[in-house]
N, C-alpha and C positions, 0 to 999 in steps of 0.2 A: 716223704717227698712225693710219693705217688698221689696221696690225698691232696697235697698242695697243688700239684699239676692239674689234677681233676678240677679243683676249685677254680683255678685260673682259667681253665678251658670253659667251664660253665659261665664264668663272668664274661669272658671274651665273647661267647656265643650270645649271651643276653645283650651285651652292648651292640653287637653286630645286628641283632634283631631290632633293637631300638632305632638304629640308623636306617634299617630297611623301612620301618614304619614311618620314620621322619621323611624319608625320600618319597614314599607314596603320598604322604600328606602334602609335601611341597609341590609335587606334580599336579595333584588334584586341585589344590588351592590356586596355583598359577593359571591352570586351564579355566577354572570356574570364574575367577576374577576377569580374565581376558574375554570370556564369552559374555558375561553380564555387562561388561563395559564396551563391547564391540559396537562401533559406530562408523559405518562406511558410507560414503556419499551415495552409492548406487544400491545400497541394501539397508533396509531399516533395522533388521535384526540378524543375529547369527543363526544359521540353519545347519545342523549336522549332516543333512542330506546333500548339501551342495557347497559347503564351505570347508576349508581344510585347516589343519593345525598350523600350517605354514603362514596362512593369512593372518592368524591371530598374533603371530610374532613378527609381522612385517612393519618395520619402522616407517612412519609416515602415513600409514593406513589404519593401524590398530592403536587405540589410545593407551592400552595397557600392554603393549608389546614387551616392554622391559620387564614387567612382572611375569609374563608368560615365559620369556626366554630365561629369566633368572630361575624360575621354578623348574624348567626343563634341565638347566645346567646343574644347579645345586641338588635338586631332588634326585636326578639320575646318578650323580656322583655318590650320594649317600647310599643308594642301592648297590652301586659298584663296590663300595666298601663292605657292605654286607656279603656280597658274593665272594669277594676275595678272602674275607675272614672265614667264610664257610668252607673254603677249600681244605682247611685243616681237619674238618670233620668228615670229609669225603674219603671213603675207604675202597674205592674202585675207580678204574679208568673212566667209566661212563660218568661217575660222579664228578670227577675232576673236569671232564669235558663239558658237563652240564653247567657247572658254576662258572667256568671260564667263558663259555659262549653267552651265558646270561649277563655276565659282567661286560662283555664286549657289546651286547645289545644295548644296554643302558649307557655305555660310553658313547656309542654312536648317537643315541638320543640326546646326550649332553652336548655333543658337537653340533647337533641340529639347533640347539638353543644358543650355543656360543656363536655359530655362524648362521644367522637368520636368512630368509630368502633374499634379503638385500644383497647378501654375498652368495649369489645364485649357485655357482658351481660347487662350492664347498658344502652348501646346505643340501643340495641334491645328492651329493656323494654320501653325506652322513645319513640321509634318509634311506638311500639304497642299501647301505650296510646294516642299518637298523632292521630292515625287513629280512635280510639274509641271515643275520645272526639270531634274530628272533625265531625264525623257522628252525635253525639249527638247535636252538635251546629246547624247543618243544620236542624235536626228534630225539635229542639226547635224553630228555626226561622220560619220554615214553619207552625208550629202549632200556633205560636204567630201571624203570618200574617193572618192565616185563622180564628182564633177564637177571636182575640182582635181588629180587625178593624184597622190594621196598614195602613198607607198611602204608600202602597207598590209600587215598580217599578217592571215591568215585568222582567227586566234583573237581578235584585237582586234575584228574585225567581228562575229564570233559573239557575243562578250560584250556588245557594244553592242546587238545584236539582243535578247539575253536581258534586258538592262536595260530596253529600250524596251517589250518585250512584257509583262514583269512589272509595270512601273510603270503602263502604260496599263490593264492588267487590274485592278490595285489601284484605280485611279481610276474606271473606268467599268463594272466588273462589276456593282456595285449597281444601276445604271440598267437592267439587263436584267430586274430584278424576279424573280430566281431564289430569293428568300427566304434568301439567304446571311447576312443580318443582320436584326434585328428592324426591320420597317418599311422594309427596303431602304435603311437609312441609309448614307452614305458610310463606307468602311472606316476612314478616319482618325478618325472619331468613335467608333469601336468598340474603341479600343486597350486599354481596361480593361473587362472583362466579368466579372461575378460568377461564381465557381465554383459548381457544376460547369459545365463547358462541353464542347462536342464534342471528341472526341479529335483530329479534324482540323478546325481552325478556320481558314478561308480568309484572313481579315484578317491573322492572325499568319504563316501560311505564306508568303503573297505578300510581306509586308513583309520577311521574312528573305531570300527569294529575291532581291528587288530590292536590298536592302542588300548582300548577299553578292556578287551579280554586279557591282554598282557598284564595290565595293572591289577586286574581282578585275580588273575592266576598267581602273580607275585604276592599279593596280599593273602591269598589262601595258603600259600606255602609258609608265609610268615606266621599265620595264625595256627598252623598245624605243623610245627617243626618235626613232629614224630613221623610225618609222611616222608621225610628225607632220611630216615634211618632204616637199616635193613632188619628184616624179621630174623630172630635168632633161629639157627638151624635146628631142626628136631633132633633130639638125642637118640 
């Protein structure tokens, strides 16, 4: 019976990992197609330095908005499934907290795809919680790695730090009153700004750094599942 349960656990973990990779693929594919097909009357091409994810999913402005939003929704839900399935392998409070917060992060991203910027208030709310839960995920992982003896890989820790720094900067930089946005409004309320805009627009740049590092970090965790296991205690 014990062997049977172990085999079922291994199969369940493998299936969850496949869903995780499928989610990453769906997200990257949706974003790539939307970027390549971007055609806005006031801008010849998409620029990651001053265009946002929200613009790619705006119906009426982006030709492939439905593909982008579909990728965000279904891709994120696939990763949510991976996170929830991984809860059964977590053997500490910080492990449970990490997978729960990571699941909520991608659930918020799925909501951003389900409610594009055309539904402004719901979209902004989803983005806000995406950054809050993403920051919490990175904090939980770093604490889990530091206090519970995870078999960590340096690059997963580095990516977690990049996620944490970029997301916290996105959330709290406006409070420094540096004039980065009009009236120093939160960045997540500035996802669509009329053109022309600065060549380097901080809300857009930080959003892409945060999203890119989050997807890279999640992919790294999927590629190295041993990094989410605790080292055996010395005899």
